[in-house]
Each structure stands twice: as C-alpha cells, then as structure tokens.
C-alpha positions as CSV (number, residue, x, y, z in Angstrom):
1,M,-65.0,-34.8,-181.8
2,S,-65.8,-31.1,-181.4
3,I,-67.0,-29.6,-178.2
4,F,-70.5,-29.2,-179.8
5,D,-70.5,-32.9,-180.6
6,S,-69.7,-33.6,-177.0
7,I,-72.6,-31.4,-175.8
8,A,-75.0,-33.1,-178.2
9,S,-73.9,-36.6,-177.1
10,T,-74.2,-35.6,-173.4
11,L,-77.7,-34.2,-173.5
12,P,-79.7,-37.3,-174.6
13,S,-77.8,-39.5,-172.1
14,S,-78.4,-37.1,-169.2
15,V,-82.1,-36.5,-170.0
16,G,-82.7,-40.2,-170.5
17,S,-81.0,-41.2,-167.2
18,S,-81.9,-40.6,-163.6
19,F,-80.0,-37.3,-163.6
20,S,-82.1,-34.2,-163.4
21,L,-82.3,-31.5,-166.2
22,D,-80.5,-29.2,-163.9
23,R,-77.5,-31.5,-163.7
24,A,-77.6,-31.8,-167.5
25,A,-77.5,-28.0,-167.8
26,Q,-74.6,-27.9,-165.4
27,S,-72.7,-30.4,-167.6
28,V,-73.3,-28.2,-170.7
29,Q,-72.1,-25.1,-168.9
30,R,-68.9,-26.9,-167.8
31,L,-68.3,-28.0,-171.4
32,L,-68.7,-24.4,-172.6
33,T,-66.2,-23.0,-170.0
34,T,-63.6,-25.8,-170.0
35,R,-61.4,-27.7,-172.5
36,V,-61.8,-31.4,-172.3
37,L,-58.7,-33.6,-172.7
38,K,-59.8,-37.1,-173.6
39,S,-59.6,-40.0,-176.1
40,D,-62.3,-40.6,-178.6
41,W,-64.8,-42.8,-176.9
42,T,-67.7,-42.4,-179.4
43,G,-70.6,-44.7,-178.5
44,L,-69.7,-44.9,-174.8
45,N,-72.1,-43.4,-172.4
46,P,-70.5,-40.2,-171.0
47,N,-71.6,-41.2,-167.5
48,L,-69.1,-44.1,-167.7
49,L,-66.2,-41.6,-168.2
50,A,-64.5,-40.4,-165.0
51,K,-64.1,-36.6,-165.2
52,F,-61.2,-35.0,-163.3
53,Y,-61.0,-31.2,-162.9
54,P,-59.1,-28.6,-160.7
55,L,-60.8,-27.1,-157.7
56,K,-60.4,-23.8,-155.8
57,R,-61.5,-22.8,-152.3
58,T,-64.2,-20.2,-152.0
59,S,-66.3,-18.8,-149.1
60,D,-68.9,-21.5,-149.9
61,G,-66.4,-24.4,-150.0
62,W,-64.8,-25.9,-153.0
63,T,-65.8,-25.2,-156.6
64,Q,-64.4,-26.0,-160.0
65,S,-61.7,-23.6,-161.1
66,N,-61.4,-22.1,-164.6
67,D,-58.9,-19.4,-163.6
68,V,-55.6,-18.4,-165.1
69,R,-53.3,-18.0,-162.1
70,Q,-49.9,-16.5,-161.6
71,L,-47.8,-18.7,-159.3
72,S,-44.6,-16.7,-159.5
73,A,-44.2,-13.1,-160.4
74,A,-40.4,-13.4,-160.5
75,D,-40.5,-16.3,-163.0
76,N,-43.6,-15.0,-164.7
77,F,-45.1,-18.5,-164.4
78,T,-48.9,-18.9,-164.8
79,V,-51.2,-21.9,-165.0
80,D,-54.5,-22.4,-166.7
81,D,-57.1,-24.3,-164.7
82,G,-59.6,-24.4,-167.6
83,Y,-59.1,-28.1,-168.4
84,E,-60.8,-31.4,-167.6
85,V,-59.5,-34.9,-168.1
86,W,-62.1,-37.5,-169.2
87,C,-61.4,-41.3,-169.4
88,P,-63.0,-44.6,-168.7
89,I,-61.8,-46.4,-165.6
90,T,-61.5,-50.0,-164.5
91,D,-60.7,-51.7,-161.2
92,G,-62.1,-48.7,-159.3
93,Q,-62.1,-49.2,-155.5
94,S,-63.1,-47.0,-152.6
95,E,-61.4,-47.9,-149.3
96,M,-62.8,-46.5,-146.1
97,S,-60.9,-47.4,-142.9
98,L,-62.6,-46.6,-139.5
99,N,-60.4,-46.7,-136.4
100,W,-62.3,-48.5,-133.6
101,H,-60.3,-49.4,-130.5
102,S,-61.1,-51.5,-127.4
103,P,-59.7,-49.5,-124.4
104,F,-61.2,-51.8,-121.8
105,E,-59.6,-55.1,-122.7
106,G,-57.5,-55.1,-119.5
107,A,-60.4,-54.4,-117.2
108,G,-61.2,-57.1,-114.7
109,A,-59.5,-59.4,-112.2
110,E,-57.6,-61.3,-114.9
111,S,-55.4,-58.3,-115.6
112,K,-54.7,-57.6,-111.9
113,A,-53.9,-61.1,-110.7
114,P,-53.6,-63.3,-113.9
115,T,-52.0,-66.3,-112.2
116,V,-54.5,-66.5,-109.3
117,S,-57.4,-66.0,-111.7
118,S,-56.2,-68.8,-113.9
119,M,-55.8,-71.2,-111.0
120,L,-59.3,-70.3,-109.7
121,Q,-60.9,-70.8,-113.1
122,S,-59.1,-74.1,-113.7
123,G,-59.8,-75.4,-110.1
124,S,-56.1,-75.9,-109.4
125,L,-56.2,-74.3,-105.9
126,S,-58.6,-76.8,-104.4
127,P,-56.2,-79.8,-104.2
128,A,-53.5,-77.6,-102.7
129,V,-55.8,-76.3,-100.0
130,Q,-57.0,-79.8,-99.2
131,A,-53.4,-81.1,-98.9
132,I,-52.6,-78.3,-96.5
133,G,-55.6,-79.2,-94.3
134,E,-54.6,-82.8,-94.2
135,Q,-51.1,-81.9,-93.1
136,T,-52.2,-79.4,-90.5
137,G,-55.3,-81.3,-89.2
138,A,-57.6,-78.3,-90.0
139,T,-59.8,-80.3,-92.3
140,S,-63.0,-78.5,-91.4
141,A,-61.6,-75.1,-92.3
142,T,-60.0,-76.3,-95.5
143,D,-63.2,-78.1,-96.5
144,S,-65.1,-74.8,-96.4
145,A,-62.3,-73.1,-98.2
146,S,-62.2,-75.8,-100.9
147,A,-65.9,-75.4,-101.4
148,A,-65.6,-71.7,-101.9
149,L,-62.7,-72.3,-104.3
150,A,-64.7,-74.9,-106.2
151,S,-67.5,-72.4,-106.7
152,A,-65.1,-70.2,-108.6
153,E,-64.1,-73.0,-111.0
154,G,-65.0,-72.1,-114.6
155,R,-65.8,-68.5,-113.7
156,V,-64.2,-65.6,-115.5
157,G,-64.2,-61.9,-115.0
158,I,-64.5,-61.0,-118.6
159,T,-67.6,-59.0,-119.6
160,K,-68.9,-57.2,-122.6
161,L,-67.2,-54.1,-121.3
162,N,-63.8,-55.7,-122.2
163,S,-64.7,-55.8,-125.9
164,T,-66.6,-52.5,-126.0
165,Q,-65.1,-50.3,-128.8
166,V,-64.8,-46.6,-129.0
167,F,-64.3,-44.5,-132.1
168,Q,-60.9,-42.9,-132.4
169,G,-61.1,-41.2,-135.9
170,M,-60.5,-42.2,-139.5
171,P,-58.0,-41.5,-142.2
172,P,-59.0,-40.0,-145.5
173,V,-60.9,-42.3,-147.9
174,K,-58.6,-43.9,-150.6
175,L,-59.7,-44.3,-154.2
176,S,-57.7,-46.5,-156.6
177,M,-58.4,-47.0,-160.2
178,M,-57.0,-47.7,-163.7
179,L,-57.4,-44.9,-166.3
180,H,-57.5,-45.8,-170.0
181,F,-56.4,-43.6,-172.9
182,R,-56.1,-44.5,-176.6
183,A,-55.5,-42.6,-179.8
184,L,-57.8,-43.1,-182.9
185,I,-56.8,-39.9,-184.7
186,D,-54.3,-37.8,-182.8
187,P,-52.1,-39.4,-180.0
188,V,-50.9,-36.0,-178.8
189,T,-54.4,-34.7,-177.9
190,E,-55.9,-38.1,-177.0
191,V,-53.2,-39.7,-175.0
192,K,-50.2,-37.4,-174.3
193,A,-52.2,-34.3,-173.3
194,P,-54.5,-35.9,-170.7
195,I,-51.8,-37.9,-169.1
196,S,-49.5,-34.8,-168.9
197,M,-52.3,-32.8,-167.3
198,L,-52.9,-35.5,-164.6
199,K,-49.2,-35.5,-163.7
200,Q,-49.2,-31.7,-163.6
201,W,-52.0,-31.8,-161.1
202,A,-50.2,-34.5,-159.0
203,V,-46.8,-32.7,-158.6
204,P,-46.2,-29.4,-156.8
205,Q,-47.5,-26.6,-158.9
206,Y,-44.3,-24.6,-158.4
207,L,-41.1,-25.2,-156.6
208,A,-38.7,-22.2,-156.1
209,A,-35.2,-23.0,-157.2
210,D,-33.6,-21.1,-154.3
211,G,-34.0,-21.0,-150.5
212,V,-36.2,-18.5,-148.8
213,L,-33.3,-16.1,-148.0
214,A,-31.8,-16.2,-151.5
215,N,-35.3,-15.9,-153.1
216,A,-36.0,-12.8,-150.9
217,I,-32.8,-11.1,-152.0
218,K,-33.3,-11.9,-155.7
219,N,-37.0,-11.5,-156.1
220,G,-38.2,-9.6,-153.0
221,S,-39.1,-6.6,-155.1
222,K,-41.1,-8.7,-157.6
223,D,-42.9,-11.0,-155.3
224,G,-45.2,-10.0,-152.5
225,I,-44.4,-10.8,-148.9
226,V,-46.4,-14.1,-148.9
227,Q,-44.7,-15.3,-152.1
228,T,-41.3,-14.3,-150.7
229,I,-41.7,-16.3,-147.4
230,F,-43.6,-19.2,-149.1
231,P,-42.3,-19.2,-152.6
232,S,-43.5,-22.7,-153.6
233,M,-47.0,-24.0,-154.3
234,A,-48.5,-27.3,-153.2
235,P,-50.1,-29.7,-155.7
236,Q,-53.5,-29.0,-157.2
237,I,-56.6,-30.1,-155.4
238,I,-59.0,-31.8,-157.8
239,G,-62.5,-33.2,-158.0
240,M,-63.9,-36.3,-159.8
241,R,-67.3,-37.1,-161.2
242,Y,-68.2,-40.7,-162.2
243,G,-71.6,-42.0,-162.7
244,D,-73.9,-40.6,-160.0
245,M,-70.9,-39.8,-157.7
246,T,-69.0,-36.6,-157.1
247,Y,-65.9,-36.6,-155.0
248,E,-64.6,-33.2,-153.9
249,P,-62.0,-32.3,-152.8
250,L,-59.3,-34.9,-153.7
251,V,-55.5,-35.2,-153.7
252,I,-53.5,-37.3,-156.1
253,E,-51.3,-39.6,-154.0
254,S,-49.6,-41.6,-156.8
255,V,-49.5,-41.9,-160.5
256,S,-48.1,-45.0,-162.2
257,D,-47.8,-45.3,-166.0
258,P,-45.6,-47.4,-168.3
259,I,-42.7,-45.8,-170.1
260,T,-42.6,-48.5,-172.7
261,G,-45.7,-49.1,-174.9
262,P,-47.0,-48.8,-178.4
263,R,-46.0,-45.5,-180.1
264,D,-46.5,-43.9,-183.5
265,V,-43.8,-42.9,-185.9
266,D,-43.2,-39.7,-184.0
267,G,-42.6,-41.6,-180.7
268,V,-45.9,-40.6,-179.1
269,M,-47.7,-43.3,-177.2
270,I,-50.9,-44.4,-178.8
271,S,-52.5,-46.3,-175.9
272,C,-51.8,-46.2,-172.2
273,S,-53.3,-47.4,-168.9
274,V,-52.5,-45.2,-165.9
275,N,-52.8,-46.5,-162.3
276,V,-53.7,-43.7,-159.9
277,T,-54.4,-43.5,-156.2
278,L,-56.5,-40.6,-154.9
279,A,-57.6,-39.6,-151.4
280,T,-60.1,-37.3,-149.9
281,L,-58.5,-34.1,-148.5
282,T,-59.8,-34.9,-145.1
283,A,-61.7,-37.5,-143.2
284,I,-65.4,-37.5,-144.3
285,D,-68.7,-37.6,-142.3
286,R,-72.3,-38.3,-143.1
287,R,-72.8,-35.0,-144.8
288,D,-70.0,-35.7,-147.2
289,I,-71.4,-39.1,-148.1
290,Q,-74.7,-37.4,-148.9
291,R,-72.9,-34.9,-151.2
292,I,-71.0,-37.7,-153.0
293,Y,-74.3,-39.3,-153.9
294,A,-76.3,-36.1,-154.4
C-alpha cells in the first residue's frame, strides 16, 4: 500500500469517528513527512494500530522528530528520525502504582507499653491485683484498683490516625503489550524493518568504542567539547498513539521477540509477535492524564 493509499484509508475513518477534523489533518501531515514501517493490514481501522514515533525536546515540551541527526562527527554516524512503526497490539496493559504509606501505625499506648496494654485489654491484671489485696489485707484499695482495671478491659488505643495514609510519590507508569507483524507481500518491509526500528529505538543510539580520555586524544579535533566529554548517546525517547490515547514521552524498557519462527526462502521472518514494555519518562500528574486522553 502506497502512502497515498494510507492517507485515503485514514481520512474516512478519522472523519467518521469521534476524532476532530483537526486531528485528521494532523494525521495526514504526519504521513506526508514520515515513512511508515508496517505490515499490510488492509481493512483494519487505522485507529486500532498502535503508532510509535521518535520524539525530540523543544522549548514547548516534546514533539515528534523528523530530523536527520549526527551523533558522532568522528565516526560520521547519523540517524534519520523520519520513521513511524505501526502495528496492531494485543494484551495491552497500563500499570499505575501509587505509593501510599501509613506513618502513624505505631502511634498510641500499644507501641509504648505493648505488654501492659495487652494485659489491660484482656483483663489479665484484675485477678493479680485482687490476689495481692487478699494477701496483704488491703482489700478496699485493691477493690477500687480492680474496678479501674476492669473499666479498661476491651479498650484499645488504636484510632483512625494509625491507618491514615500519606502520599509519598509514584514510579513511572508501565505499559506492556504484544505487537504483531506479518508479511503478505514483502517480509523485509513488513516484518524485518519495523522490528529493527523498534530495537534501534530501544538500545543506546551510540556507544563510543573508547574511554573518554582515549576518545579525546583520537577525536578531540573532530568532536566538540560536549561530544568529547560525553561521547555516547542514550536511547531514543518515543511516543505512542493508540485509539484516542497519546502517550508522550516514553522509554522502551524491554523488547522480547522470538529468534525461531516461520521464514521465507531467504531466511526473513514472515510473521512475528514482539512483547514490549514501555514506561513514561517521569511520574505523571493530572495534567498528563488530560493530555493522554485529549
């Protein structure tokens, strides 16, 4: 399917759904400025395809990148960000863990004198006091003491304060899903290329072969001072659109795909399911949730 066929199939779906015309126009613009790596899923609503793409940081936040960037002047290594990976997904899960803690669990008499508190609650002290009174002859004094102890029977010092929770932060949100690729015409462009691009985004973009000192001696005149001190490049930050949700920015935490599987006569895999785990770059707040569902 050509890019123009992709545009034609996207427009009716976007206009006929709850998405606005502005969003449909943005989708067309993205298709015109990027190259889409995907299998042929003719007949499947494009909104059911997860769309992954590289991001770059700007003064206004994160935006999709279509740049061609030089990562190492010494090795003349450049990368092209003008790609998207599209695929249907299954078993998609979003895991949000919120760290609530109860710091007042130990507040109260039970934590200061646990044995005495337990004896008072159970009524175990009253017989002991009465026995002492009988032995010493001070029955009137022990009777009043026993009455006071009896009033404490069954009483506890635990209150709602003991279980009151306070918020102590949250880790990034985890996204796990299974990505599906298949080849109907060309396994290289429909299976191999999109999986390769996902893995290229997951690993460091560039790792210098030598240490900082050796790299400075060899390539100091070619690289700038920043590239000389920090010669390597962290993995690519990406975004994902699926249905009515947009997650930006994301990191790829793991990619798991089979080595064995059905292949064509040239040894290229013709179908593959890839298990990925993504995570938001930071913890998120209410504004981020609004942006995800905008």
